[in-house]
PDB file of N, CA, C and O in Angstrom:
ATOM      1  N   MET A   1      -1.031   6.297   4.806  1.00  0.00           N
ATOM      2  CA  MET A   1      -1.435   7.354   3.878  1.00  0.00           C
ATOM      3  C   MET A   1      -0.212   7.984   3.201  1.00  0.00           C
ATOM      4  O   MET A   1      -0.337   8.596   2.140  1.00  0.00           O
ATOM      5  N   ASN A   2       0.966   7.834   3.811  1.00  0.00           N
ATOM      6  CA  ASN A   2       2.189   8.393   3.225  1.00  0.00           C
ATOM      7  C   ASN A   2       2.860   7.354   2.331  1.00  0.00           C
ATOM      8  O   ASN A   2       3.894   6.793   2.693  1.00  0.00           O
ATOM      9  N   SER A   3       2.273   7.101   1.172  1.00  0.00           N
ATOM     10  CA  SER A   3       2.843   6.109   0.258  1.00  0.00           C
ATOM     11  C   SER A   3       3.737   6.780  -0.775  1.00  0.00           C
ATOM     12  O   SER A   3       4.306   6.108  -1.635  1.00  0.00           O
ATOM     13  N   SER A   4       3.865   8.114  -0.696  1.00  0.00           N
ATOM     14  CA  SER A   4       4.705   8.832  -1.667  1.00  0.00           C
ATOM     15  C   SER A   4       6.166   8.761  -1.249  1.00  0.00           C
ATOM     16  O   SER A   4       6.478   8.874  -0.063  1.00  0.00           O
ATOM     17  N   PRO A   5       7.066   8.574  -2.214  1.00  0.00           N
ATOM     18  CA  PRO A   5       8.508   8.488  -1.914  1.00  0.00           C
ATOM     19  C   PRO A   5       9.070   9.839  -1.481  1.00  0.00           C
ATOM     20  O   PRO A   5      10.142   9.907  -0.879  1.00  0.00           O
ATOM     21  N   GLU A   6       8.335  10.923  -1.791  1.00  0.00           N
ATOM     22  CA  GLU A   6       8.816  12.260  -1.424  1.00  0.00           C
ATOM     23  C   GLU A   6       8.800  12.426   0.092  1.00  0.00           C
ATOM     24  O   GLU A   6       7.983  11.802   0.769  1.00  0.00           O
ATOM     25  N   PRO A   7       9.690  13.260   0.637  1.00  0.00           N
ATOM     26  CA  PRO A   7       9.796  13.460   2.087  1.00  0.00           C
ATOM     27  C   PRO A   7       8.559  14.138   2.660  1.00  0.00           C
ATOM     28  O   PRO A   7       7.998  13.672   3.652  1.00  0.00           O
ATOM     29  N   ALA A   8       8.131  15.241   2.038  1.00  0.00           N
ATOM     30  CA  ALA A   8       6.960  15.948   2.563  1.00  0.00           C
ATOM     31  C   ALA A   8       6.258  16.705   1.439  1.00  0.00           C
ATOM     32  O   ALA A   8       6.461  17.910   1.293  1.00  0.00           O
ATOM     33  N   PRO A   9       5.439  16.020   0.643  1.00  0.00           N
ATOM     34  CA  PRO A   9       4.708  16.682  -0.451  1.00  0.00           C
ATOM     35  C   PRO A   9       3.681  17.665   0.085  1.00  0.00           C
ATOM     36  O   PRO A   9       3.304  18.615  -0.600  1.00  0.00           O
ATOM     37  N   ASP A  10       3.228  17.434   1.318  1.00  0.00           N
ATOM     38  CA  ASP A  10       2.239  18.335   1.921  1.00  0.00           C
ATOM     39  C   ASP A  10       2.811  19.742   2.057  1.00  0.00           C
ATOM     40  O   ASP A  10       2.101  20.734   1.891  1.00  0.00           O
ATOM     41  N   ARG A  11       4.119  19.814   2.363  1.00  0.00           N
ATOM     42  CA  ARG A  11       4.733  21.142   2.521  1.00  0.00           C
ATOM     43  C   ARG A  11       4.701  21.895   1.202  1.00  0.00           C
ATOM     44  O   ARG A  11       4.463  23.102   1.176  1.00  0.00           O
ATOM     45  N   ASP A  12       4.940  21.183   0.104  1.00  0.00           N
ATOM     46  CA  ASP A  12       4.921  21.844  -1.204  1.00  0.00           C
ATOM     47  C   ASP A  12       3.522  22.405  -1.484  1.00  0.00           C
ATOM     48  O   ASP A  12       3.382  23.545  -1.929  1.00  0.00           O
ATOM     49  N   THR A  13       2.505  21.607  -1.226  1.00  0.00           N
ATOM     50  CA  THR A  13       1.140  22.067  -1.471  1.00  0.00           C
ATOM     51  C   THR A  13       0.800  23.214  -0.527  1.00  0.00           C
ATOM     52  O   THR A  13       0.078  24.137  -0.904  1.00  0.00           O
ATOM     53  N   ALA A  14       1.314  23.159   0.685  1.00  0.00           N
ATOM     54  CA  ALA A  14       1.032  24.220   1.662  1.00  0.00           C
ATOM     55  C   ALA A  14       1.672  25.528   1.216  1.00  0.00           C
ATOM     56  O   ALA A  14       1.072  26.597   1.333  1.00  0.00           O
ATOM     57  N   THR A  15       2.897  25.431   0.703  1.00  0.00           N
ATOM     58  CA  THR A  15       3.593  26.650   0.274  1.00  0.00           C
ATOM     59  C   THR A  15       2.972  27.176  -1.021  1.00  0.00           C
ATOM     60  O   THR A  15       2.912  28.385  -1.245  1.00  0.00           O
ATOM     61  N   ARG A  16       2.514  26.258  -1.865  1.00  0.00           N
ATOM     62  CA  ARG A  16       1.924  26.687  -3.139  1.00  0.00           C
ATOM     63  C   ARG A  16       0.464  27.074  -2.968  1.00  0.00           C
ATOM     64  O   ARG A  16      -0.004  28.045  -3.563  1.00  0.00           O
ATOM     65  N   ARG A  17      -0.252  26.309  -2.152  1.00  0.00           N
ATOM     66  CA  ARG A  17      -1.678  26.612  -1.957  1.00  0.00           C
ATOM     67  C   ARG A  17      -2.027  26.565  -0.474  1.00  0.00           C
ATOM     68  O   ARG A  17      -2.556  25.565   0.011  1.00  0.00           O
ATOM     69  N   PRO A  18      -1.732  27.647   0.248  1.00  0.00           N
ATOM     70  CA  PRO A  18      -2.017  27.688   1.696  1.00  0.00           C
ATOM     71  C   PRO A  18      -3.516  27.578   1.961  1.00  0.00           C
ATOM     72  O   PRO A  18      -3.935  26.974   2.949  1.00  0.00           O
ATOM     73  N   ARG A  19      -4.318  28.165   1.078  1.00  0.00           N
ATOM     74  CA  ARG A  19      -5.778  28.117   1.281  1.00  0.00           C
ATOM     75  C   ARG A  19      -6.283  26.688   1.153  1.00  0.00           C
ATOM     76  O   ARG A  19      -7.169  26.267   1.897  1.00  0.00           O
ATOM     77  N   SER A  20      -5.720  25.945   0.212  1.00  0.00           N
ATOM     78  CA  SER A  20      -6.146  24.554   0.024  1.00  0.00           C
ATOM     79  C   SER A  20      -5.834  23.742   1.276  1.00  0.00           C
ATOM     80  O   SER A  20      -6.640  22.921   1.713  1.00  0.00           O
ATOM     81  N   ALA A  21      -4.649  23.982   1.849  1.00  0.00           N
ATOM     82  CA  ALA A  21      -4.258  23.253   3.058  1.00  0.00           C
ATOM     83  C   ALA A  21      -5.231  23.591   4.183  1.00  0.00           C
ATOM     84  O   ALA A  21      -5.679  22.708   4.914  1.00  0.00           O
ATOM     85  N   LEU A  22      -5.551  24.870   4.313  1.00  0.00           N
ATOM     86  CA  LEU A  22      -6.476  25.281   5.380  1.00  0.00           C
ATOM     87  C   LEU A  22      -7.837  24.634   5.157  1.00  0.00           C
ATOM     88  O   LEU A  22      -8.466  24.154   6.099  1.00  0.00           O
ATOM     89  N   ARG A  23      -8.283  24.625   3.916  1.00  0.00           N
ATOM     90  CA  ARG A  23      -9.587  24.006   3.618  1.00  0.00           C
ATOM     91  C   ARG A  23      -9.556  22.518   3.932  1.00  0.00           C
ATOM     92  O   ARG A  23     -10.524  21.969   4.458  1.00  0.00           O
ATOM     93  N   ALA A  24      -8.445  21.866   3.609  1.00  0.00           N
ATOM     94  CA  ALA A  24      -8.317  20.433   3.884  1.00  0.00           C
ATOM     95  C   ALA A  24      -8.414  20.193   5.388  1.00  0.00           C
ATOM     96  O   ALA A  24      -9.104  19.279   5.838  1.00  0.00           O
ATOM     97  N   LEU A  25      -7.710  21.028   6.161  1.00  0.00           N
ATOM     98  CA  LEU A  25      -7.743  20.874   7.620  1.00  0.00           C
ATOM     99  C   LEU A  25      -9.164  21.099   8.123  1.00  0.00           C
ATOM    100  O   LEU A  25      -9.640  20.361   8.986  1.00  0.00           O
ATOM    101  N   LEU A  26      -9.840  22.106   7.593  1.00  0.00           N
ATOM    102  CA  LEU A  26     -11.214  22.388   8.024  1.00  0.00           C
ATOM    103  C   LEU A  26     -12.110  21.202   7.685  1.00  0.00           C
ATOM    104  O   LEU A  26     -12.961  20.812   8.484  1.00  0.00           O
ATOM    105  N   ASP A  27     -11.918  20.632   6.501  1.00  0.00           N
ATOM    106  CA  ASP A  27     -12.723  19.469   6.102  1.00  0.00           C
ATOM    107  C   ASP A  27     -12.495  18.311   7.069  1.00  0.00           C
ATOM    108  O   ASP A  27     -13.445  17.647   7.483  1.00  0.00           O
ATOM    109  N   LEU A  28     -11.236  18.071   7.426  1.00  0.00           N
ATOM    110  CA  LEU A  28     -10.923  16.981   8.354  1.00  0.00           C
ATOM    111  C   LEU A  28     -11.591  17.245   9.700  1.00  0.00           C
ATOM    112  O   LEU A  28     -12.157  16.338  10.310  1.00  0.00           O
ATOM    113  N   VAL A  29     -11.521  18.490  10.153  1.00  0.00           N
ATOM    114  CA  VAL A  29     -12.137  18.839  11.444  1.00  0.00           C
ATOM    115  C   VAL A  29     -13.637  18.606  11.369  1.00  0.00           C
ATOM    116  O   VAL A  29     -14.228  18.048  12.293  1.00  0.00           O
ATOM    117  N   ASP A  30     -14.258  19.032  10.265  1.00  0.00           N
ATOM    118  CA  ASP A  30     -15.699  18.832  10.108  1.00  0.00           C
ATOM    119  C   ASP A  30     -16.033  17.344  10.168  1.00  0.00           C
ATOM    120  O   ASP A  30     -16.996  16.948  10.825  1.00  0.00           O
ATOM    121  N   LEU A  31     -15.239  16.521   9.485  1.00  0.00           N
ATOM    122  CA  LEU A  31     -15.484  15.078   9.489  1.00  0.00           C
ATOM    123  C   LEU A  31     -15.377  14.534  10.908  1.00  0.00           C
ATOM    124  O   LEU A  31     -16.189  13.711  11.330  1.00  0.00           O
ATOM    125  N   HIS A  32     -14.359  15.006  11.649  1.00  0.00           N
ATOM    126  CA  HIS A  32     -14.188  14.525  13.027  1.00  0.00           C
ATOM    127  C   HIS A  32     -15.380  14.954  13.875  1.00  0.00           C
ATOM    128  O   HIS A  32     -15.894  14.172  14.673  1.00  0.00           O
ATOM    129  N   VAL A  33     -15.817  16.203  13.699  1.00  0.00           N
ATOM    130  CA  VAL A  33     -16.961  16.705  14.470  1.00  0.00           C
ATOM    131  C   VAL A  33     -18.202  15.876  14.155  1.00  0.00           C
ATOM    132  O   VAL A  33     -18.957  15.505  15.054  1.00  0.00           O
ATOM    133  N   ILE A  34     -18.406  15.590  12.866  1.00  0.00           N
ATOM    134  CA  ILE A  34     -19.568  14.786  12.465  1.00  0.00           C
ATOM    135  C   ILE A  34     -19.456  13.387  13.069  1.00  0.00           C
ATOM    136  O   ILE A  34     -20.449  12.812  13.515  1.00  0.00           O
ATOM    137  N   ALA A  35     -18.228  12.844  13.076  1.00  0.00           N
ATOM    138  CA  ALA A  35     -18.020  11.507  13.642  1.00  0.00           C
ATOM    139  C   ALA A  35     -18.356  11.523  15.135  1.00  0.00           C
ATOM    140  O   ALA A  35     -18.948  10.582  15.664  1.00  0.00           O
ATOM    141  N   LEU A  36     -17.966  12.606  15.796  1.00  0.00           N
ATOM    142  CA  LEU A  36     -18.247  12.693  17.230  1.00  0.00           C
ATOM    143  C   LEU A  36     -19.745  12.885  17.422  1.00  0.00           C
ATOM    144  O   LEU A  36     -20.214  12.984  18.556  1.00  0.00           O
TER     145      LEU A  36
END
């Protein structure tokens, strides 16, 4: 999934949009819960 040449683009998005990062994490958790 890390096909970007940048070292950590996620950090930039986290610093710029902390809410988006939190929502992404919540979405991933929901998907895992649904999978379980």
